[in-house]
N, C-alpha and C positions, 0 to 999 in steps of 0.2 A: 547545603538546598536549601534546609529549613530557612534560613536566615534572609536568604534573597526570597521565598516565599513570602517570609512574613514583611519583606519591605516593600516587595509590589503591590500587597493587598493594604499597607497601612498608607503609602507614598500617593501625593496625588501629584496632578499637572496644574499648574496657574496657567491661565486660560487669560489673557487680554482682548474682548471682543469691543470694537470700535465702529461700530454699523449705525448710523441712526437707529433713535430708541425703539421705536417698534422693529425694527426690524432686528436687534438687538435680544432683546427679549425672547421673540419667538424663536430665534438661533439658540438660543441658550437652553431652549427645554431638550434640544437633542444632545446633553451631556450629561451623563451620569453622576452626582453631586457626590456619589463614593470614589471617584477616580479624577475630579476635577474641583480646582479649585477656583471660578470664574468672578471675573473684575468686569464688570461692564461700564461702560466710560465712552458714551458715546460721543466721536469728535465730529458730527456734520449734522446740525440741526436744519429738520424737512419745514418748512411753512407754505400754508396752501397762497396764493396769489390772486388778486380778483383780477379778471381777464374777461374780454369780450367777446362772445361767440356768438355766428350770429349761425341759429339752426337751420336756414334754407340753404348756405353754402352745401353743395356737395362736391365729397372727397374719392377718388378711387380707391385710396389706400391709407390708412392710419396707421402709424408705424407708434411702437411703444418701445424706448429703450431703460425702461427701471418702472419697477412696481409704485413708484409715484408719480409717476406720469400716470397710471389708472387709475389710484387713488384719488387724485386731484380733478381728474378729468370728467365731467358729470353728463355729457352727450352723446355718450358711445349708443348705440342701438343694435341690435340682433342681426340687419342688415349690412352693417359694416364690418367691409372686408380689414384682416386684422393683421399688421405684421406682428413680434414680436422678440424678445432675445431674454432666453432662460425660462426654465423652467415653473419656478414659480409666477412668475407674471401670467404664463399661458392658463396655468392653474385658476388663478382669480379669475378671468377671463371665462374659461370654462363653467365657473362654479356660478358666473351670474347669465350663462346661458346664449354667449357667444361660440358659434361655431365656426364661422370662416376664420382658421385663426393658421399662420406660417408662423410655426415657434423655430424662431434661429437658436440654438443651446451653445451660446457660446460669445463671441465679442463684436465689439463694430467690424472687425475685419471679415468674421464669417457673415454677419449681417450682408455689407455688401455684395459678396459673395453669392448668396444664397438669393437675392432678391432682386441680381440684374437679371434673370431672366425672365422676371414678373413688368419690370419695367417697359414703359412703350414712352412713344414722344408724347410731349403735352399733358403727362398724366398728372394729375393735382395730388397732394401727399400732404398728409395733415402728419404733423409729432407734436401732440402734447408732449410736455418737458421744463426743464430749468431753465430758469430764466438767463442761465449761463449758458449760452449755447452753442449747439456741438458744428462748427463752421466744416469740420472734416466731411462728417456727414452731409452739410449744406451742400459743399461743393461738388459730391461725387454726383448725389441725387441732380443738380444744375445741369455736368458734365451729361448727364445720362438724356436731357434734354430734358426736365419733369419739373414742375412748378413745384416748390417745395414751402411749407406755409409751417414755420413751427409756432408753437403758443406754449408762450409760459406761464403754467398754470402754478408753478410750485419753486420756490427759493432754496438753494441748500448753500446756510451757511459755516463754515467755519468757526464750531467753536465746541470746546470742552467745556457737556453740561455737565462732568460729574468728575472736576480737578483734581477732589481727595480722595476718589477712586485709581485713577492714571496713577498719581504719586503711589499710595500705598503699594498697587504695581510692583516700581519700581525698586521702590524702598524698602520694600519686607521679603520682596520674594528674590532670592540669587540665580534663580533658573527661571524658565515660562517662556511660553509661546503666544506670541502677538501677532492678529488676525487684521487684517486691510485687504480691502472689497472693492475701491476706487482709488485713481490718481488724487482724485481731490483728499479722499480721507487721508491720502498720502502728505497731501501737502499739509494738512491739518496736524498731524501726523512729525511730521519737520517742526512746523513752529511752537508745539508744546513741548517737544523735548528739549529746542536749545534756551527756552524759558529754565528748563530746571539743572543743566550745568552737571557738571561730573559724569558724562558720556563714558568715561573710561570703564566705570560700576558696571554699565549695561549691556556691552558689548556682547556679552555672551547669550544673551537671550536670543531668541530665534525668533524672525519676520516671515510669515506666509502671506501670498498674494496671489492674486488673479492671471496677472498677466506679466510679460517680459515690460511694457511702458509703465505698470505700476512700479516697479522694482527699480527703474531707472531712476524715475520719482524720490525713491530714496536714499539713490546713490549719494554717496560724501556726507552721510553724518555717521561714518563710523562702523555698523554694527555687522559684524564679519558670518552673520547666518544669515541669506533671505531666500526662501525658495520659492517657486513658483507651482502654480498647481499644475497638471496635466492637462486639464481643462477648465477654460475660464468661468467658471457656474460653484453653487454651493456645494454640489454632491461631491464635488474635486477636492473642496475647500475640506471639507467633511472626512475626506480621506485621510488627506495628508495631515489633519489635525492629528488625528486616530496614529498614525503612523510614528509620528514623532513624539508623541504621547509614549509611546511604546520603546523609543526609544532612548527618550531621555531618564527614565525609570531605572 
């Protein structure tokens, strides 16, 4: 019993964080360094894009499906009615004094269910988003009779900005947890794994994802353990990380 207690006190869980740089740094602060060896290797790079926006235009609703939309759109006013996905995005807007917010704590499917009662014919909806447009959301809003105006204010590039950290996690750690928060990150992850080869030695590591769609994106690359969070948000991911960390020890 004493040996087991000593093991629990000394062993750490190896954790690979793959979110964009800013999000990875914020997330890393949630973990006790006495319990986790953190490997921060962003697989997505966010870049603000030049865009034209007419401040005279009026929109009935503004939708933010990520924090990056908020960070890269500079024309939000306190009078705007806003729909957001996620507590983190909601908190950022509240701190900026935005009060008329509908928070959908989930994914795109939750968003569609929750905003349907808010929609009406010919409603003008602005969506500050990535230059990689979301055709699923576009189709949904058009089918509801709305005017959909996507605004590409940032670019999401699949890029491993710290390949040495990524390789170190796989080459130096027999066990570990990998976190993946989006389908685009999953695609970038697959690209990086394909470059490395020797997949057989990686398969015992655990991958944690936010949704079935992200899991499906990772199928076929040989990892045996891919788990989905109970809810598609950061809080649920943190709970799943802690659960799997305890099971690993």
